[in-house]
N, CA, C and O atoms as CSV, one atom per row, in Angstrom:
chain,resi,resn,atom,element,x,y,z
A,1,MET,N,N,9.726,14.886,12.079
A,1,MET,CA,C,10.111,14.010,10.987
A,1,MET,C,C,10.484,14.887,9.789
A,1,MET,O,O,9.794,15.858,9.478
A,2,ALA,N,N,11.545,14.541,9.146
A,2,ALA,CA,C,12.026,15.312,8.006
A,2,ALA,C,C,11.066,15.171,6.831
A,2,ALA,O,O,10.357,14.174,6.696
A,3,ALA,N,N,11.064,16.204,5.981
A,3,ALA,CA,C,10.203,16.186,4.797
A,3,ALA,C,C,10.510,14.990,3.909
A,3,ALA,O,O,9.605,14.429,3.292
A,4,THR,N,N,11.769,14.598,3.838
A,4,THR,CA,C,12.155,13.449,3.019
A,4,THR,C,C,11.468,12.182,3.506
A,4,THR,O,O,10.991,11.385,2.698
A,5,GLY,N,N,11.413,11.991,4.809
A,5,GLY,CA,C,10.755,10.818,5.375
A,5,GLY,C,C,9.267,10.807,5.064
A,5,GLY,O,O,8.711,9.759,4.735
A,6,ARG,N,N,8.617,11.964,5.165
A,6,ARG,CA,C,7.186,12.046,4.847
A,6,ARG,C,C,6.945,11.744,3.375
A,6,ARG,O,O,6.000,11.037,3.024
A,7,SER,N,N,7.795,12.278,2.527
A,7,SER,CA,C,7.643,12.060,1.087
A,7,SER,C,C,7.816,10.594,0.728
A,7,SER,O,O,7.021,10.040,-0.031
A,8,ARG,N,N,8.848,9.966,1.269
A,8,ARG,CA,C,9.062,8.545,0.987
A,8,ARG,C,C,7.930,7.711,1.558
A,8,ARG,O,O,7.515,6.724,0.951
A,9,GLY,N,N,7.426,8.101,2.722
A,9,GLY,CA,C,6.308,7.379,3.332
A,9,GLY,C,C,5.057,7.447,2.467
A,9,GLY,O,O,4.349,6.451,2.316
A,10,ARG,N,N,4.783,8.617,1.900
A,10,ARG,CA,C,3.629,8.753,1.007
A,10,ARG,C,C,3.830,7.941,-0.265
A,10,ARG,O,O,2.902,7.282,-0.733
A,11,ARG,N,N,5.031,7.984,-0.828
A,11,ARG,CA,C,5.312,7.221,-2.051
A,11,ARG,C,C,5.204,5.721,-1.794
A,11,ARG,O,O,4.899,4.957,-2.710
A,12,ALA,N,N,5.445,5.301,-0.583
A,12,ALA,CA,C,5.417,3.876,-0.258
A,12,ALA,C,C,4.017,3.304,-0.335
A,12,ALA,O,O,3.860,2.093,-0.490
A,13,ARG,N,N,2.999,4.135,-0.231
A,13,ARG,CA,C,1.629,3.639,-0.286
A,13,ARG,C,C,1.293,3.083,-1.666
A,13,ARG,O,O,0.572,2.092,-1.776
A,14,SER,N,N,1.801,3.702,-2.698
A,14,SER,CA,C,1.448,3.324,-4.065
A,14,SER,C,C,1.715,1.861,-4.396
A,14,SER,O,O,0.798,1.180,-4.857
A,15,PRO,N,N,2.934,1.339,-4.182
A,15,PRO,CA,C,3.142,-0.059,-4.536
A,15,PRO,C,C,2.330,-1.029,-3.686
A,15,PRO,O,O,2.114,-2.174,-4.083
A,16,LEU,N,N,1.883,-0.577,-2.526
A,16,LEU,CA,C,1.117,-1.457,-1.639
A,16,LEU,C,C,-0.355,-1.518,-2.015
A,16,LEU,O,O,-1.090,-2.370,-1.515
A,17,THR,N,N,-0.793,-0.616,-2.898
A,17,THR,CA,C,-2.221,-0.542,-3.216
A,17,THR,C,C,-2.562,-1.089,-4.592
A,17,THR,O,O,-3.695,-0.930,-5.048
A,18,ARG,N,N,-1.642,-1.709,-5.247
A,18,ARG,CA,C,-1.918,-2.288,-6.561
A,18,ARG,C,C,-2.754,-3.550,-6.411
A,18,ARG,O,O,-2.900,-4.089,-5.314
A,19,SER,N,N,-3.297,-4.010,-7.522
A,19,SER,CA,C,-4.102,-5.222,-7.486
A,19,SER,C,C,-3.257,-6.398,-7.017
A,19,SER,O,O,-2.028,-6.335,-7.043
A,20,ARG,N,N,-3.900,-7.444,-6.597
A,20,ARG,CA,C,-3.194,-8.598,-6.030
A,20,ARG,C,C,-2.085,-9.124,-6.936
A,20,ARG,O,O,-1.001,-9.456,-6.455
A,21,ASP,N,N,-2.340,-9.204,-8.228
A,21,ASP,CA,C,-1.336,-9.762,-9.124
A,21,ASP,C,C,-0.180,-8.802,-9.386
A,21,ASP,O,O,0.886,-9.232,-9.828
A,22,GLN,N,N,-0.369,-7.516,-9.123
A,22,GLN,CA,C,0.688,-6.534,-9.328
A,22,GLN,C,C,1.321,-6.061,-8.024
A,22,GLN,O,O,2.356,-5.395,-8.041
A,23,ALA,N,N,0.712,-6.396,-6.913
A,23,ALA,CA,C,1.169,-5.882,-5.618
A,23,ALA,C,C,2.530,-6.460,-5.253
A,23,ALA,O,O,2.871,-7.590,-5.604
A,24,MET,N,N,3.280,-5.654,-4.547
A,24,MET,CA,C,4.564,-6.135,-4.057
A,24,MET,C,C,4.492,-6.246,-2.544
A,24,MET,O,O,3.596,-5.695,-1.903
A,25,SER,N,N,5.431,-6.952,-2.001
A,25,SER,CA,C,5.462,-7.122,-0.555
A,25,SER,C,C,5.816,-5.793,0.111
A,25,SER,O,O,6.298,-4.864,-0.536
A,26,VAL,N,N,5.571,-5.727,1.394
A,26,VAL,CA,C,5.927,-4.528,2.155
A,26,VAL,C,C,7.436,-4.291,2.057
A,26,VAL,O,O,7.877,-3.152,1.911
A,27,THR,N,N,8.213,-5.345,2.136
A,27,THR,CA,C,9.674,-5.216,2.036
A,27,THR,C,C,10.077,-4.640,0.686
A,27,THR,O,O,10.913,-3.739,0.619
A,28,GLU,N,N,9.486,-5.156,-0.392
A,28,GLU,CA,C,9.794,-4.635,-1.731
A,28,GLU,C,C,9.399,-3.163,-1.851
A,28,GLU,O,O,10.130,-2.361,-2.432
A,29,GLY,N,N,8.243,-2.819,-1.297
A,29,GLY,CA,C,7.798,-1.424,-1.324
A,29,GLY,C,C,8.742,-0.507,-0.573
A,29,GLY,O,O,9.058,0.587,-1.040
A,30,ALA,N,N,9.191,-0.950,0.589
A,30,ALA,CA,C,10.132,-0.157,1.388
A,30,ALA,C,C,11.436,0.049,0.630
A,30,ALA,O,O,11.964,1.160,0.581
A,31,LEU,N,N,11.946,-1.006,0.049
A,31,LEU,CA,C,13.199,-0.895,-0.709
A,31,LEU,C,C,13.032,0.007,-1.921
A,31,LEU,O,O,13.932,0.778,-2.253
A,32,ARG,N,N,11.896,-0.086,-2.577
A,32,ARG,CA,C,11.659,0.710,-3.785
A,32,ARG,C,C,11.689,2.209,-3.502
A,32,ARG,O,O,12.132,2.988,-4.346
A,33,VAL,N,N,11.226,2.618,-2.333
A,33,VAL,CA,C,11.223,4.048,-2.012
A,33,VAL,C,C,12.436,4.481,-1.206
A,33,VAL,O,O,12.503,5.623,-0.750
A,34,GLY,N,N,13.406,3.571,-1.023
A,34,GLY,CA,C,14.677,3.986,-0.451
A,34,GLY,C,C,14.952,3.620,0.990
A,34,GLY,O,O,15.954,4.061,1.553
A,35,TYR,N,N,14.090,2.824,1.603
A,35,TYR,CA,C,14.351,2.389,2.978
A,35,TYR,C,C,15.083,1.063,2.942
A,35,TYR,O,O,14.618,0.116,2.306
A,36,SER,N,N,16.207,0.981,3.608
A,36,SER,CA,C,16.919,-0.293,3.682
A,36,SER,C,C,16.622,-1.021,4.988
A,36,SER,O,O,16.931,-2.205,5.129
A,37,ASN,N,N,16.024,-0.314,5.940
A,37,ASN,CA,C,15.688,-0.885,7.237
A,37,ASN,C,C,14.174,-1.012,7.337
A,37,ASN,O,O,13.474,-0.006,7.455
A,38,LEU,N,N,13.665,-2.234,7.290
A,38,LEU,CA,C,12.225,-2.458,7.299
A,38,LEU,C,C,11.570,-1.962,8.587
A,38,LEU,O,O,10.451,-1.449,8.553
A,39,GLY,N,N,12.248,-2.108,9.708
A,39,GLY,CA,C,11.707,-1.626,10.979
A,39,GLY,C,C,11.504,-0.121,10.976
A,39,GLY,O,O,10.483,0.376,11.451
A,40,HIS,N,N,12.478,0.603,10.440
A,40,HIS,CA,C,12.364,2.062,10.361
A,40,HIS,C,C,11.229,2.444,9.412
A,40,HIS,O,O,10.436,3.337,9.713
A,41,PHE,N,N,11.156,1.774,8.282
A,41,PHE,CA,C,10.072,2.030,7.331
A,41,PHE,C,C,8.714,1.823,8.001
A,41,PHE,O,O,7.809,2.644,7.849
A,42,THR,N,N,8.579,0.728,8.737
A,42,THR,CA,C,7.308,0.424,9.398
A,42,THR,C,C,6.949,1.510,10.402
A,42,THR,O,O,5.790,1.916,10.474
A,43,ARG,N,N,7.915,1.987,11.178
A,43,ARG,CA,C,7.651,3.060,12.146
A,43,ARG,C,C,7.185,4.332,11.450
A,43,ARG,O,O,6.204,4.948,11.868
A,44,ILE,N,N,7.886,4.727,10.389
A,44,ILE,CA,C,7.527,5.957,9.666
A,44,ILE,C,C,6.154,5.802,9.016
A,44,ILE,O,O,5.307,6.688,9.131
A,45,PHE,N,N,5.937,4.694,8.343
A,45,PHE,CA,C,4.662,4.456,7.659
A,45,PHE,C,C,3.509,4.485,8.661
A,45,PHE,O,O,2.477,5.106,8.409
A,46,THR,N,N,3.692,3.810,9.797
A,46,THR,CA,C,2.647,3.762,10.811
A,46,THR,C,C,2.393,5.142,11.398
A,46,THR,O,O,1.246,5.497,11.673
A,47,ARG,N,N,3.429,5.910,11.589
A,47,ARG,CA,C,3.276,7.268,12.108
A,47,ARG,C,C,2.474,8.126,11.123
A,47,ARG,O,O,1.656,8.944,11.544
A,48,LEU,N,N,2.699,7.948,9.837
A,48,LEU,CA,C,2.012,8.748,8.819
A,48,LEU,C,C,0.574,8.307,8.576
A,48,LEU,O,O,-0.300,9.146,8.359
A,49,THR,N,N,0.320,7.010,8.609
A,49,THR,CA,C,-0.998,6.507,8.223
A,49,THR,C,C,-1.850,6.050,9.400
A,49,THR,O,O,-3.075,5.991,9.298
A,50,GLY,N,N,-1.207,5.729,10.511
A,50,GLY,CA,C,-1.939,5.241,11.673
A,50,GLY,C,C,-2.137,3.736,11.680
A,50,GLY,O,O,-2.689,3.190,12.635
A,51,ILE,N,N,-1.690,3.050,10.618
A,51,ILE,CA,C,-1.797,1.593,10.580
A,51,ILE,C,C,-0.505,1.003,10.023
A,51,ILE,O,O,0.280,1.693,9.373
A,52,LEU,N,N,-0.302,-0.280,10.290
A,52,LEU,CA,C,0.886,-0.965,9.789
A,52,LEU,C,C,0.834,-1.083,8.269
A,52,LEU,O,O,-0.251,-1.142,7.690
A,53,PRO,N,N,2.001,-1.118,7.613
A,53,PRO,CA,C,2.005,-1.272,6.156
A,53,PRO,C,C,1.262,-2.520,5.686
A,53,PRO,O,O,0.566,-2.475,4.672
A,54,SER,N,N,1.398,-3.614,6.396
A,54,SER,CA,C,0.709,-4.848,5.993
A,54,SER,C,C,-0.807,-4.693,6.102
A,54,SER,O,O,-1.540,-5.227,5.269
A,55,GLU,N,N,-1.288,-3.971,7.116
A,55,GLU,CA,C,-2.726,-3.718,7.253
A,55,GLU,C,C,-3.211,-2.811,6.129
A,55,GLU,O,O,-4.284,-3.024,5.565
A,56,TYR,N,N,-2.414,-1.803,5.813
A,56,TYR,CA,C,-2.743,-0.876,4.729
A,56,TYR,C,C,-2.849,-1.638,3.407
A,56,TYR,O,O,-3.793,-1.445,2.641
A,57,ARG,N,N,-1.876,-2.498,3.155
A,57,ARG,CA,C,-1.843,-3.286,1.924
A,57,ARG,C,C,-3.077,-4.195,1.847
A,57,ARG,O,O,-3.731,-4.276,0.807
A,58,ARG,N,N,-3.380,-4.861,2.933
A,58,ARG,CA,C,-4.535,-5.766,2.971
A,58,ARG,C,C,-5.834,-5.001,2.723
A,58,ARG,O,O,-6.679,-5.453,1.951
A,59,ALA,N,N,-5.999,-3.851,3.369
A,59,ALA,CA,C,-7.215,-3.051,3.199
A,59,ALA,C,C,-7.338,-2.540,1.766
A,59,ALA,O,O,-8.428,-2.546,1.194
A,60,ALA,N,N,-6.231,-2.102,1.192
A,60,ALA,CA,C,-6.254,-1.603,-0.185
A,60,ALA,C,C,-6.608,-2.717,-1.156
A,60,ALA,O,O,-7.389,-2.505,-2.083
A,61,GLN,N,N,-6.048,-3.887,-0.957
A,61,GLN,CA,C,-6.341,-5.003,-1.853
A,61,GLN,C,C,-7.782,-5.471,-1.699
A,61,GLN,O,O,-8.404,-5.875,-2.681
A,62,THR,N,N,-8.319,-5.424,-0.495
A,62,THR,CA,C,-9.716,-5.785,-0.278
A,62,THR,C,C,-10.621,-4.796,-1.001
A,62,THR,O,O,-11.603,-5.193,-1.628
A,63,ALA,N,N,-10.295,-3.515,-0.915
A,63,ALA,CA,C,-11.083,-2.490,-1.603
A,63,ALA,C,C,-11.009,-2.674,-3.114
A,63,ALA,O,O,-12.020,-2.547,-3.804
A,64,LEU,N,N,-9.816,-2.971,-3.634
A,64,LEU,CA,C,-9.684,-3.211,-5.074
A,64,LEU,C,C,-10.499,-4.417,-5.508
A,64,LEU,O,O,-11.172,-4.379,-6.538
A,65,SER,N,N,-10.440,-5.476,-4.732
A,65,SER,CA,C,-11.206,-6.680,-5.059
A,65,SER,C,C,-12.695,-6.386,-5.066
A,65,SER,O,O,-13.424,-6.846,-5.945
A,66,GLU,N,N,-13.142,-5.623,-4.090
A,66,GLU,CA,C,-14.559,-5.259,-4.012
A,66,GLU,C,C,-14.961,-4.421,-5.220
A,66,GLU,O,O,-16.026,-4.636,-5.799
A,67,ASN,N,N,-14.120,-3.471,-5.602
A,67,ASN,CA,C,-14.408,-2.638,-6.777
A,67,ASN,C,C,-14.461,-3.481,-8.043
A,67,ASN,O,O,-15.339,-3.283,-8.883
A,68,GLU,N,N,-13.532,-4.417,-8.187
A,68,GLU,CA,C,-13.520,-5.288,-9.359
A,68,GLU,C,C,-14.777,-6.156,-9.391
A,68,GLU,O,O,-15.377,-6.350,-10.448
A,69,ARG,N,N,-15.167,-6.672,-8.239
A,69,ARG,CA,C,-16.353,-7.519,-8.166
A,69,ARG,C,C,-17.604,-6.721,-8.526
A,69,ARG,O,O,-18.463,-7.209,-9.260
A,70,MET,N,N,-17.709,-5.495,-8.012
A,70,MET,CA,C,-18.862,-4.653,-8.312
A,70,MET,C,C,-18.878,-4.274,-9.791
A,70,MET,O,O,-19.940,-4.192,-10.407
A,71,SER,N,N,-17.708,-4.046,-10.347
A,71,SER,CA,C,-17.609,-3.706,-11.765
A,71,SER,C,C,-18.086,-4.861,-12.637
A,71,SER,O,O,-18.831,-4.660,-13.596
A,72,ARG,N,N,-17.652,-6.071,-12.298
A,72,ARG,CA,C,-18.082,-7.267,-13.043
A,72,ARG,C,C,-19.582,-7.477,-12.903
A,72,ARG,O,O,-20.265,-7.818,-13.868
A,73,LYS,N,N,-20.083,-7.271,-11.698
A,73,LYS,CA,C,-21.504,-7.449,-11.441
A,73,LYS,C,C,-22.327,-6.478,-12.276
A,73,LYS,O,O,-23.361,-6.851,-12.831
A,74,THR,N,N,-21.872,-5.237,-12.366
A,74,THR,CA,C,-22.552,-4.222,-13.141
A,74,THR,C,C,-22.531,-4.560,-14.633
A,74,THR,O,O,-23.545,-4.429,-15.318
A,75,SER,N,N,-21.375,-4.993,-15.131
A,75,SER,CA,C,-21.278,-5.309,-16.556
A,75,SER,C,C,-22.036,-6.584,-16.900
A,75,SER,O,O,-22.518,-6.722,-18.024
A,76,ASP,N,N,-22.154,-7.515,-15.964
A,76,ASP,CA,C,-22.894,-8.749,-16.192
A,76,ASP,C,C,-24.402,-8.502,-16.260
A,76,ASP,O,O,-25.123,-9.243,-16.927
A,77,SER,N,N,-24.869,-7.483,-15.583
A,77,SER,CA,C,-26.307,-7.222,-15.526
A,77,SER,C,C,-26.808,-6.449,-16.743
A,77,SER,O,O,-28.010,-6.214,-16.870
A,78,ARG,N,N,-25.927,-6.061,-17.616
A,78,ARG,CA,C,-26.341,-5.306,-18.820
A,78,ARG,C,C,-26.849,-6.193,-19.884
A,78,ARG,O,O,-27.235,-5.717,-20.952
C-alpha cells in the first residue's frame, strides 16, 4: 500500500472519533480525506485498523460517551 493511502487512512480516523453531535458519517469522512470511492476507502481503512469504519466510529463514540458520563459523575460528586 502506498504511503499516501496509509496517510489518508490515518487521517480518516479523526472525523470518525468526534463526539456524537460533531461526528460525520463514514462517507463524509472518506470524502474529507480524499477518497471518492467508499468501497476503496473501507478496504484501506479496514486493512489499517482491522475493523470497519462504521465499527471504529461506533466504538469511538461509545468511548467518548463513557468518558463524558464519568466526567459528569465525578463533577457531580464534588
